[in-house]
C-alpha positions as CSV (number, residue, x, y, z in Angstrom):
1,M,0.0,0.0,0.0
2,S,1.2,3.5,-0.8
3,Q,1.8,6.0,2.1
4,E,-0.7,8.4,0.4
5,G,-3.6,6.1,0.0
6,V,-6.0,4.5,2.3
7,D,-6.0,0.7,2.8
8,L,-9.5,-0.2,2.1
9,E,-9.0,-3.6,3.6
10,T,-8.4,-2.0,7.1
11,S,-10.2,1.4,6.8
12,L,-12.9,1.8,9.4
13,G,-14.4,4.7,7.4
14,Y,-14.6,2.6,4.3
15,L,-16.3,-0.2,6.2
16,L,-18.7,2.2,7.8
17,K,-19.7,3.5,4.2
18,E,-20.0,-0.1,3.0
19,A,-22.3,-1.0,6.1
20,S,-24.3,2.2,5.3
21,S,-24.7,1.2,1.7
22,A,-25.7,-2.4,2.5
23,L,-28.2,-1.1,5.1
24,R,-29.7,1.3,2.6
25,A,-30.0,-1.4,-0.1
26,A,-31.7,-3.9,2.3
27,M,-34.1,-1.1,3.5
28,E,-34.9,-0.2,-0.2
29,E,-35.6,-3.9,-0.9
30,V,-38.2,-4.2,1.9
31,L,-39.7,-0.7,1.3
32,R,-40.0,-1.0,-2.4
33,P,-43.0,-3.4,-2.3
34,L,-44.8,-0.9,-0.1
35,G,-44.3,1.8,-2.7
36,M,-41.7,3.6,-0.6
37,S,-38.1,4.7,-0.7
38,V,-35.8,5.1,2.2
39,T,-36.3,8.9,2.1
40,H,-40.1,8.6,1.9
41,Y,-40.0,6.2,5.0
42,A,-37.6,8.6,6.8
43,C,-39.9,11.5,6.3
44,L,-42.9,9.6,7.6
45,E,-41.0,8.3,10.6
46,L,-39.7,11.8,11.5
47,L,-43.2,13.2,11.2
48,A,-44.6,10.5,13.5
49,Q,-42.1,11.2,16.1
50,R,-42.0,15.0,15.7
51,P,-45.2,16.3,14.2
52,G,-45.1,19.7,12.6
53,L,-41.5,19.7,11.3
54,S,-40.8,22.1,8.5
55,N,-39.4,21.1,5.1
56,S,-35.9,22.1,6.2
57,E,-36.0,20.1,9.4
58,L,-37.3,17.1,7.5
59,A,-34.6,17.5,4.9
60,R,-31.9,17.5,7.6
61,G,-33.4,14.6,9.4
62,A,-33.6,12.5,6.1
63,F,-30.2,13.6,4.9
64,V,-31.5,15.1,1.7
65,T,-31.6,18.6,0.2
66,R,-34.5,20.9,0.9
67,Q,-35.4,20.8,-2.8
68,T,-35.5,17.0,-2.7
69,M,-37.7,17.1,0.4
70,N,-40.0,19.7,-1.0
71,V,-40.7,17.5,-4.0
72,L,-41.3,14.5,-1.8
73,L,-43.7,16.5,0.5
74,Q,-45.7,17.7,-2.5
75,A,-46.1,14.1,-3.7
76,L,-46.9,12.9,-0.2
77,E,-49.5,15.7,0.3
78,R,-51.0,15.0,-3.2
79,D,-51.3,11.3,-2.3
80,G,-52.9,11.9,1.1
81,Y,-50.0,10.8,3.4
82,V,-49.3,14.3,4.9
83,T,-51.1,17.6,5.3
84,R,-49.6,21.1,5.2
85,P,-51.4,24.4,5.7
86,A,-52.0,26.5,2.6
87,E,-50.3,29.4,4.3
88,A,-47.7,29.7,6.9
89,A,-49.0,30.9,10.3
90,V,-45.6,32.6,11.0
91,G,-42.8,33.3,8.5
92,K,-42.6,30.8,5.6
93,V,-42.7,27.6,7.6
94,L,-45.4,25.1,6.6
95,P,-45.6,22.6,9.4
96,T,-46.3,19.1,8.1
97,R,-48.4,16.4,9.8
98,L,-49.2,12.8,9.0
99,T,-52.7,11.8,8.0
100,A,-54.4,8.6,9.0
101,R,-53.3,7.1,5.7
102,G,-49.7,8.2,6.3
103,R,-49.8,6.5,9.8
104,R,-51.1,3.3,8.3
105,S,-48.4,3.3,5.6
106,L,-45.8,4.0,8.2
107,E,-46.8,1.1,10.4
108,K,-46.1,-1.4,7.6
109,A,-42.9,0.3,6.7
110,S,-41.6,0.5,10.2
111,A,-42.2,-3.3,10.7
112,A,-40.3,-3.9,7.4
113,V,-37.3,-1.6,8.5
114,R,-37.3,-3.2,12.0
115,S,-36.9,-6.6,10.3
116,V,-33.8,-5.4,8.4
117,E,-32.2,-3.9,11.6
118,A,-33.0,-7.2,13.4
119,R,-31.2,-9.1,10.6
120,M,-28.3,-6.6,10.7
121,L,-27.9,-7.1,14.5
122,A,-28.7,-10.9,14.6
123,S,-25.1,-12.0,15.2
124,L,-24.3,-9.5,17.9
125,T,-24.9,-9.9,21.6
126,E,-26.8,-7.1,23.5
127,T,-23.4,-6.1,24.9
128,D,-21.9,-5.9,21.5
129,Q,-24.9,-3.9,20.2
130,S,-24.6,-1.4,23.1
131,A,-20.8,-1.0,22.5
132,A,-21.4,-0.5,18.7
133,F,-24.0,2.1,19.5
134,R,-21.7,4.0,21.9
135,I,-18.7,3.8,19.5
136,L,-20.8,5.0,16.4
137,Q,-22.3,7.8,18.6
138,S,-18.8,8.8,19.6
139,M,-17.6,8.9,15.9
140,V,-20.5,11.0,14.9
141,H,-19.9,13.5,17.8
142,S,-16.2,13.7,16.9
143,L,-16.8,14.3,13.2
144,R,-19.4,17.0,13.9
145,G,-17.0,18.7,16.5
146,D,-19.4,18.4,19.4
147,N,-17.4,16.1,21.6
148,E,-17.0,17.4,25.1
């Protein structure tokens, strides 16, 4: 291996990216039959846990651009999964909420995603899972610069 390059066989960053890609592919596989993408699912899950989020907040939470989220929200609203007020009560923010149809769709999607996570963690003990969670959380905090 050259001194300038990264050894992909031992790079933790590369392995994390590979795990992320494998997780996304597995999620897409179980969500596709439900007519959803990972971003669609993430949007509904975020709204279930934090009703009233704005387009910008949803975009950050789903790791997409505001423009991508806006297009998705327009489709979700058109198809009856979410509602947004016609006009903003304050400023430009249009708080989004799940409809009954959105909640029903999310229930099926959440079960599918839980099955993927269970498969991913099947060979890990609870202790290993807790350690992995703490380690990954620490990596995120370090990269964001919010380690104290």
